[in-house]
C-alpha positions as CSV (number, residue, x, y, z in Angstrom):
1,M,0.0,-0.1,-0.2
2,T,2.8,2.3,1.1
3,R,4.7,1.5,-2.3
4,W,1.5,2.4,-4.2
5,F,0.8,5.8,-2.6
6,A,4.7,6.6,-3.3
7,T,3.9,5.6,-7.0
8,F,0.8,7.8,-6.8
9,A,2.3,10.7,-5.5
10,A,5.4,10.7,-7.5
11,A,2.9,10.5,-10.8
12,L,1.1,13.1,-9.3
13,A,4.0,15.5,-8.6
14,L,5.4,14.8,-12.0
15,T,2.4,15.6,-13.9
16,A,1.2,18.7,-12.1
17,C,2.7,21.3,-13.9
18,V,2.5,24.8,-12.7
19,T,1.5,27.4,-15.6
20,I,1.9,30.8,-15.4
21,N,0.1,32.7,-18.1
22,V,1.6,36.0,-18.9
23,Y,-0.8,38.0,-21.0
24,F,-0.8,41.6,-22.3
25,P,-2.7,43.7,-20.1
26,A,-4.6,45.6,-22.6
27,A,-7.0,47.3,-20.2
28,E,-3.8,48.8,-18.2
29,A,-1.7,49.5,-21.2
30,R,-4.7,51.6,-22.5
31,E,-5.4,53.6,-19.6
32,A,-1.4,54.3,-19.5
33,A,-1.3,55.0,-23.2
34,R,-4.5,57.7,-22.6
35,E,-2.7,59.3,-19.8
36,F,1.0,59.5,-21.6
37,V,-1.1,60.8,-24.8
38,D,-3.2,63.4,-22.8
39,E,-0.2,65.0,-21.6
40,V,1.8,65.4,-24.7
41,I,-1.1,66.8,-27.0
42,G,-2.6,68.2,-24.0
43,R,-6.6,68.2,-23.0
44,D,-8.8,71.3,-23.6
45,G,-11.2,70.6,-20.9
46,G,-11.3,66.8,-21.9
47,E,-12.1,64.2,-19.3
48,P,-9.4,62.7,-17.1
49,P,-8.2,59.1,-17.4
50,A,-10.5,56.5,-15.9
51,P,-8.8,55.3,-12.7
52,L,-7.8,51.4,-12.8
53,P,-10.1,49.1,-10.7
54,P,-8.2,47.8,-7.6
55,G,-5.9,45.2,-8.4
56,G,-6.2,46.0,-12.1
57,M,-6.7,42.7,-14.3
58,A,-4.6,40.8,-11.8
59,S,-7.5,40.6,-9.4
60,R,-8.8,37.5,-11.7
61,G,-9.1,34.4,-10.1
62,G,-11.3,31.7,-8.8
63,F,-11.6,27.8,-8.6
64,H,-9.7,25.5,-10.7
65,P,-10.2,21.8,-10.7
66,L,-6.7,20.9,-9.7
67,M,-7.5,22.6,-6.2
68,L,-9.4,19.7,-5.4
69,L,-6.3,17.5,-5.7
70,G,-4.4,20.1,-3.3
71,I,-2.4,21.4,-6.5
72,S,-2.8,25.3,-6.7
73,T,-2.3,27.1,-10.0
74,A,-0.4,30.0,-10.7
75,H,-1.5,33.3,-12.4
76,A,1.1,35.9,-13.3
77,Q,0.1,39.2,-11.9
78,S,-0.7,41.6,-14.5
79,P,1.3,44.4,-13.9
80,D,0.3,47.9,-13.6
81,I,1.7,49.3,-16.8
82,T,4.7,51.5,-15.8
83,I,4.9,54.6,-17.6
84,R,6.9,56.8,-14.9
85,T,10.6,56.1,-15.2
86,P,13.2,58.7,-15.5
87,A,13.7,57.8,-19.6
88,I,10.1,57.7,-20.1
89,E,9.7,61.2,-18.4
90,A,12.3,62.7,-20.3
91,I,11.0,61.4,-23.6
92,R,7.6,62.7,-22.7
93,S,8.5,66.0,-21.8
94,R,10.3,66.2,-25.0
95,M,7.6,65.1,-26.9
96,S,5.1,67.4,-25.0
97,E,7.2,70.5,-25.7
98,R,7.9,69.6,-29.4
99,F,4.2,68.9,-30.0
100,R,2.9,71.9,-28.3
101,G,5.6,74.3,-29.6
102,T,5.8,73.1,-33.3
103,L,3.3,70.5,-34.3
104,A,0.0,71.3,-32.8
105,P,-0.6,74.1,-35.2
106,H,0.2,71.9,-38.2
107,F,-2.5,69.3,-37.0
108,D,-4.7,72.1,-36.5
109,S,-4.2,73.1,-40.3
110,G,-4.6,69.6,-41.3
111,A,-0.7,69.4,-42.6
112,L,0.1,66.7,-40.0
113,G,-1.8,63.6,-39.4
114,F,-1.5,60.3,-37.1
115,T,-0.5,57.1,-39.0
116,R,-1.9,53.6,-38.1
117,A,1.8,53.0,-36.9
118,G,1.4,55.3,-33.9
119,E,3.9,58.0,-35.4
120,I,3.0,61.4,-37.2
121,T,3.8,62.2,-40.8
122,V,3.3,65.2,-43.0
123,R,0.1,64.5,-44.7
124,D,-0.1,67.9,-46.6
125,A,3.2,69.8,-47.1
126,G,1.4,72.4,-49.1
127,S,-0.4,73.6,-45.9
128,I,2.8,74.2,-44.3
129,P,4.3,77.7,-44.9
130,M,7.3,77.2,-47.0
131,P,9.9,79.0,-44.4
132,Q,8.7,76.3,-41.7
133,R,8.7,73.3,-43.7
134,A,12.4,72.1,-42.8
135,Q,11.8,72.7,-39.1
136,V,8.3,71.0,-39.2
137,N,9.8,68.0,-40.9
138,Q,12.8,68.0,-38.3
139,A,10.2,68.2,-35.6
140,V,8.2,65.1,-37.2
141,A,11.3,63.0,-37.2
142,E,12.2,63.6,-33.8
143,Q,8.5,62.9,-32.5
144,N,8.5,59.7,-34.2
145,R,12.2,58.5,-33.0
146,D,10.9,59.6,-29.5
147,A,7.7,57.7,-29.8
148,R,9.4,54.6,-31.3
149,A,11.6,55.3,-28.0
150,V,9.0,55.3,-25.6
151,Y,7.2,52.3,-27.1
152,R,10.4,50.1,-26.4
153,E,11.0,51.6,-22.9
154,I,7.6,51.1,-21.7
155,A,7.8,47.3,-23.0
156,V,11.3,47.3,-21.1
157,A,10.4,49.0,-18.1
158,N,7.6,46.6,-17.4
159,G,9.8,43.5,-17.9
160,H,8.5,42.5,-21.3
161,P,10.3,43.9,-24.3
162,E,8.1,41.5,-26.4
163,W,5.1,43.6,-25.6
164,E,6.6,46.5,-27.8
165,S,4.6,45.9,-30.7
166,Q,1.4,45.6,-28.5
167,I,2.1,49.0,-26.7
168,R,2.9,50.6,-30.0
169,D,-0.8,49.4,-31.2
170,V,-2.3,50.7,-28.0
171,F,-0.8,54.1,-28.5
172,A,-1.8,54.2,-32.2
173,Q,-5.4,53.8,-31.2
174,Q,-5.1,56.4,-28.4
175,W,-3.3,59.1,-30.3
176,V,-6.5,58.8,-32.6
177,Q,-9.2,58.5,-30.0
178,R,-7.6,61.6,-28.0
179,A,-6.9,63.7,-31.2
180,R,-9.0,66.8,-31.5
181,A,-11.8,67.3,-33.8
182,G,-10.6,68.3,-37.5
183,W,-7.5,66.3,-36.9
184,W,-6.3,63.7,-39.5
185,Y,-5.5,60.1,-39.0
186,Q,-4.9,56.7,-40.9
187,D,-7.5,54.0,-40.3
188,A,-6.3,50.5,-40.4
189,S,-6.6,50.2,-44.1
190,G,-4.1,53.5,-44.5
191,T,-6.7,55.6,-45.7
192,W,-6.7,59.2,-44.3
193,R,-9.8,60.2,-42.1
194,Q,-10.7,63.4,-40.2
195,K,-11.9,63.2,-36.9
């Protein structure tokens, strides 16, 4: 009997794999992106970002059949997406100053637009006065370089560099959602639309 029990216990221990599901916390990423975007482009009387629920997405849990056998399951806690590191703050500051100082008037005129890749582009160069074109082109290039850097930095700061493309996608949606009426953006097919 003892031998049978030992064999059963050993087999149970070998087959009881604890899996940790690390998933991309989309809701938290959306809130973090919204906060970042609002600070960069400014919100004229816009609503503040909605607070995260206590525990965020990590509060999921519940009963699992393995609990009957005394085997617990593990769930990776979804991190609150960190967007407050010195590197991210420095990028945010540069992007905000550049946006408000150089880029915003050209979004208002329709010359610039948000791309579906989470960047900005010159959509209508003819709407930019000739003496300002070089400055605007340089600002667009610098803004896009900083945007790519912040997507990468957020993924790394949260311990998941593989999330970079997902973070970029979430930010791309937030740039459009938080854009002001009249600003231009690319839809999923690449067609330009005016908000």
